[in-house]
N, C-alpha and C positions, 0 to 999 in steps of 0.2 A: 406814522400817519397822523397822529395827534399833533406832532410838530409841524407837519405840512399845513394842516388846517389852521393851526394857530398863526402861522406865517401869512397865509392868504387873508385871514380875518384882520390881521394887523395892517396889511397893506390897504385893504378896502376901507377899514375904519379911518386910517390916516387920510386917505383921499377924501372921504366923506367930510371929515372935519375941515379940511382945506377948502372944499367946495362951499361948505356952509359959511365960512368966513369971507371968502373972496367973492362968491356969487358972480362968476363971469364965465364966458364961453371957453376961455383958455383953461380955467380950472376944471371945467367939465371934461375937456379933452384929456387933461392929465389924469383925471379920475378913471376915465374909460381905458386909457392906456395902462394905467397901473393895474386895473382889474384884469385886463387881458393878459398882462405879463404874469400876474399872480396865478390866474387860471392855467396858463401854459406851464409855469413852473410846477404847479400842483400835479398837472397831468404827467409831466416828465418824471417827477419824483414818484408818482403812483406806479407808472409802468416800470421804473427802475427797481422799486421795492418788490413789485410783483414778480419781475424777472429774477431777482435775487432769491425770493421765496421759492420759486419754481426750481432754481438751481440747487438750493439747499435740500429741497424735497427729493430731487433727483439723486443728489449725493447720498442722502439718507437711505433711499431705497437701494442704491448700489451697495452701500455698506451692509444693509440688512441681508441682501442677496449674498454678498461675500461672506458674511458671518455664517449664514446658513450653509454655504458650500464648505467653509472651514469646519463647521460642526459635523457635517456629513463625513468629510475626510477624516476628522478626528475619531469619529465613531468607527469608521472603517479600519483605521490604524489600530484602535483598541481591540477591535474584533480580531484582526490579524495577530496582534501581540498575544491575546488570550489563546488563540489557536496554537501559536508557536509554543507558549508556555505549557499548554496541555500536551502537545507532542513531546516536548522535552521531558516533562514529568513522566509521561508514559514510557519513553525509552529508558529513563533513569530507573523507574520502578522495575522494568523488565531486566535491566542490567544488574540491579541490586539483587533481584531474586536469583538470577543465574550465578552471580558471584557468591551469594550466601550459600546456595546449595552446593556449589563446588568447594567452597571453603569448609563447610560442615562435613562434607564427604571426605575431604582430604584430612581434616583433623581427626575424624573417627578412625580412618585407616591408619594414620600415624600412631594414635594412642593405642589402638588394638595391637598393632605390630610391636610397639615398645613393651606393652604389658606381656605379650606372649614371649618376647625375647627375654625379658627380666624373669618371668616365671621359669622358663627353660634353664636359664643360667643359674637361678637359685636352686632348682631341682638337681642340676648337675653337681654343683658344689656341695649340697647337702649329701648327695650320694657318695661323693668323694670323701667327705668327712666321716660318714658312717663306715666306709670301707677302711679308712685309716684307723678309726677307733677299734673296729673289730680286729684288725691285724695286730695292733698294739696290745689289745687284750689277750689275743692268742699267744703273742710273744711273752707276755708277762706270765701267763699260766704255764707256758713251756719252761721258762726259767725257774718258776716255783717248783715244777715237777722235777727238773734236773737237780735243783738244790735239795729237795726232799730225798731223791734217789741217791744222791752223793752222801747225804747224811746217814741214810740207812745202810749204804754200802760200807761207810767208815765204821759204823757200829758193828756190822757183821764181821768185818775184817779184824776188828779188835777182839771179838769173842773167839774167832778161829785161832788167832795168835795165842791167846791165853790157853786154849785147849791144847795146842801143840806144845807149849812149854810144859804144861802139866804132864803130858804123855812122855816127853823126854826125861823128866826127873824121875817118874815112876819106873821107866825102863832102866835107868842107871841103878836105882835102888834095888830092883829085882835081880839085876845081873850081879851086883855085889853080894846079895843074899845067897844066890846060888853058889858064888865062888866061896863064900864063907862056909857054906854047908859042906863043900867038898874038902876044904882045908880045915879041918877040925883041930886047929891048934891055936894056942893063945897068941903066938906071934902073928899068925895069920889073922887072928881076930883083931889083934892090936892094929896091925897094918890096915886091916879092913876098916876098923873104926876111924883110924887117922885119915885113911884115904877117903872114907865116906864123909868125914867132917870137912876135909879139904875140898872134896868135890862139891859138897853142899854149899860151902862158903863160896867157892868159885861160881857155882850155879847161881847162887843168890846175887853175887856181885855182877855176874854177866846179865842175869835177869834184870836187875835194877838198871844196869848200864844200858842194856838194849831197850828196856821199857822207857827209860828216860829219853834216849835218842828218838825212839819211835814217837813218844808223846810230843817231843820238841818239834819233830818234822810234821807230825799231824797237826800240832798247833799252828806251825808256820803255814801249812797248806790250808788249814781252815781259815787262818787270817787272810791269806791271799784270796780264798774263795769269798770270804766276807767282804774284802775290799772290792773284789770284782762285782759281787752282788750289790755292794753299796754304790759303785759306779753305775752299774746297770739301773739301779733304783733312781739315782740322780738323773741319769739320761732320760729314763722313762718319765720322771717327774717334770724335767725341763721340757720334754717333748709334749707331755700333756698340757703344761702351762702354755707352750707356744701354740699348740692346737687350740687351746681355750681362747688365747688372745686372737688367733686367726679367725676362729669362729665368731668371736665378739666383734672383730673388725668387719668381717664379712656381713654379720648381722647388722652392724651399724650402716654399712654401705647399702645393704638391701633396704633398711629403713629410710635412708636418705633418698634412694631411688624411688621408693614408694611415695615418700613425701613430695618429691618433685613431680611424679606422675599425678598425684592428687592435686597439686597446685596447678599443673597444666590443665587437668580436667575442669577444675573450678574456673580457671581463666577462660577456657573455651565456653563453659556454660555462661559465664558473665558476658562474653562477647556475643554469644548467640542471643541472650536475652536483650542486650543492647541493640543488636541488629533488628530483632523483632520489634522493639519499641520504635526504632527509626522507621521501619517499614509501616507500622501502624500510624506514626505521625505523618509520613508521606501520603499514606492512603487518605487520612483525614484532610490534609492540605489539598490533595487531588479532588476530594469530594467538594470541599469549599470552593476551589477554583471552578469546578464544573457547575456548582450552583450559581456562582457569580457570572460565569460565562452564559448560562441559560438565562439569567436575569437580564444581562446586557443584550443578549441576542433578542429577547422578547421586546426590550425597550427599543433596540435599534429597529426591529421590524415595525413596532408601533409608530416610531418616529418616521421611518421611511415610508410607511403606508398612509399615515394620517397627517401628522403635523407638518412634516417636510413637504408633502404633496400640496397641502392647503396653502402653506406659505409661498411655495413656488408659484402656484396658480394665481395667488393674490398679487405677488410681485410682478408676474408677467402681465396680468391684467392692468395693474397700475402703470407699467411701462407703456403698454399699448395705448391706454387712455391718455397718458401724458404726451405721447408722440402725436396723437390725433388732435389734441386740444391746443398744444403749444408749438409744435414743430421745433422744439429746442434740441440742442446737441445732447444726445444720450449715448452712453457707451453700449456697444453691442456685445452681448455675452457670447461665449464660445458656441453654445448650442444653436444660436441664430446666425452667427458669422460663418460657421462651417458650411452650411448648404449654400450660402451666397457665393463664397469663394470657389466652391465645387462647381458652380454654374459658370465659371470663367470661360470666355470665348476669346479667340484671337482675332481682334478686329483689324482689318486692313483697309487703308484709305483708297478710294477709287479716284484716280486722277481725272477720269472722264467727267466726274461730277464736280470738280473743283473750279472755283472762280478763276478767271485769267490772272488775277493779281496774287494768287497763292502758288507756292512751290511745294510739291509733295515729293518726299524722298523715294528712292527706287524700291525700297522694301515696303513702302506704304505705312510706315510707323511714325513719320514726322510731317508736319505742315507748318509753314511760316508765311507771313505777309511780305510781299516784295514790291508792292506798288507805292503810290503816293498816299499821304495821310488824308483820310476822309471820314465821314460819319457813317459809312456803310459797314455792314457786317458780312464780309465775304465768307463763304462756307464751303465745306467738302463733306461728302457722305461716306459711310462705310460701304465696302464692296458688297456685303451680304445683308439682306433684310431679315427680319424675324416676324414670324406669324403666330407663334405660340411658345409656351414654356417660359423659363427664367434664364436670363443672360446677364453676365457681369463683365465689366471691363474697367480698366484704370487708365487715367490720363494724368501725366505730369505737366503742370502749368508753370512751375517755377516761380519767378518773381514778376510775371507778366501782370500788367494793370488792366488789360482788356482781353476777354475771351468769352466764348459761349460753348456749353456742352449740353447734350440732350438727345432727343429722338425726333424724327420728322416722318410724315407720310407723303412728302413731296419729293420724289426722286429726281425731278428735272430742275428744281430751283437751285441756283448757285450763289444765292445770298439770302440772308435772313432779314425779314422786315423789321423796322424799328419797333412796331407794335404787332407782334405775331398774332395771327388769327387761328382758325381751325387747322389742326394737324401739326401743331408744334407744342412740345413739352420741353422747356429749356431752363438752364441755370446760367445767369449772365453776370459777369463782373465788369464794373465800370469804374475807371479812375483808381483802381487798385484798392478800393475800400467799400464800394456799394455793391452788395451781392443781392441779386433779385431772382426769385422763382417766377417764371413766366409761362403762361399757357393761355388758351382762349378765354378761360374764366378766372384766371388768377394772375395778379401782378403784385407780388408780396416782397417787400424788402426784408432781408434777414439780418438779425443783429448778431454778428459773429465777432468774438473777441480777437481772434487771430485767424488770418487767412491761411488755409492749408495749401501745400505745394503739390500734393498727390491726391486727386479726387477719384473716388470709386462710384461707378454708375451701375445700378441694378435695375433691370427691366423685368417686371412680372407681367407678362403679356396677358395671361388669363385673368389675373387679379386686377388689372387696370391700374397698376402702380408703377411709378418711376421714382426710385429713391437715390439720394446722393449721400455719400459717406466721405469722411476723412480717412483715406486708406492707410495713413501712417499711424493714427491713434485709434482707429476702429470706432469713431463716434458717428452716430447718425446725425445728418445735418437737416435734411428736408425730404419730404415725399410729395410728389404731385400725383393726384388721382384723376382718373378719367377712363374712357373706353377707347381702346386702340382698334380702329377699323382696318382690318386686313394687315398688310405688310408695313412695318415701320423700320427706319434706317437710323443708325447712330449718326449724329451730325456734330461737326466741329467747326469752330470759327476762331482763328487767332486774333481777331480784331484788325483794325487798320490804323493803329497808333504806334505800334512798336514792331520790331523785327524778331522778337523772341519766339521760339517754336512751341507748338503743342506736341508732346511725345506720348505715344501709346505704350504703356508698360506691358511687355510680353512675358514678364516673370512675376506673376502674382503669387504672394506668399499665402499658403493655406494655413489653417489652424495647426 
């Protein structure tokens, strides 16, 4: 704006200097012309800047609304994500509890079963060892008894043998004495003495020979018994050593098994403690997540109930105020566009109301100009009129340079006046670039950057509003306000300058 004012002041000051120097009628005209051009340029620049400011403000409000919608969607997604995490942690906690209880029960059963089996196995082998030791002890005692009995028997037999030898010698001597007593002669005595000496000598020799043989045999027998006892002793000794080694190995095996069981029990205890710590950690994480979820929930509720509602109301109020004040193109949000498209009606053209220079298709969805070029605006009405409620229809104008869309309360008129009066609410395009909103009290030229090819028309009969939209981009273009007395009809004019048709769109896209 400062640049514009400085430009105008420069033009006016230059003209003033020229007028002061030349002081003529021609110079005055130049000054007046320069001032008028400067003022016109300033006005054009002012409206251009004001329009740009309004467009930027509209874009900013659209971005604010979009950011609020995205923030709401983000909060909703975070809420859903927290809910899913809560459900996952809950299921994981329940699954861990079930798995831990099943694992602990299984470990306890296995450990108890192994301990019982090992104890029974150890008790069985200890009983076997005791039985073997008792049996070997009894065998040893029996052998010792046999050895003692054999030794006593040998001593007894030796004594009996000596007694028998003594009895035989005394018998021989007594017999000889009796014989000598009977033969009382010297020769007999001599023979007796000689025979006695010889007999005694023989007895002594036989005695020593027999005694030597007996002692030899007895010694051999005792040697054999000694060897047998020695062998038995060695066997018993080796057996005792083997049993001792077996017992030590079995004891070592038992110790190893007990060690393994102790290690298993310690490992199970460690795992149980670790699982308990993991469960406690998960419980703490669950509590933290629950706290965060509650905080986010409260924040979401507060945002949804207070901040978001206030911002939404403010943006909607700004949109409405902007539309009323400027009639500029504003994007229509889903919440407003949905009820408009839901009010869509199937408009059918009535050939009986068409101008003679117009051709209406058989299905009543197309109309085109067929006459000679003129300045008139031949028209055709919709078959059905509207007396209340909201109604929406779409018209495809394509690349046409002349057309008229709107509503009318004149069911018998077959052309539109150049300057419509009461009962007309229209949108008119002239020469493909000048778009005007026309009614009894309004004749406004709209500044559109680009002409749309598909127009949407929404009639709010009760609210007294006729709104026009770009049906392709969902931008609001203009709204005519007034009071609709009674029944109004959709009106269409393809103009009288080209042969292009107006086509009623029967497939309106909803949100």
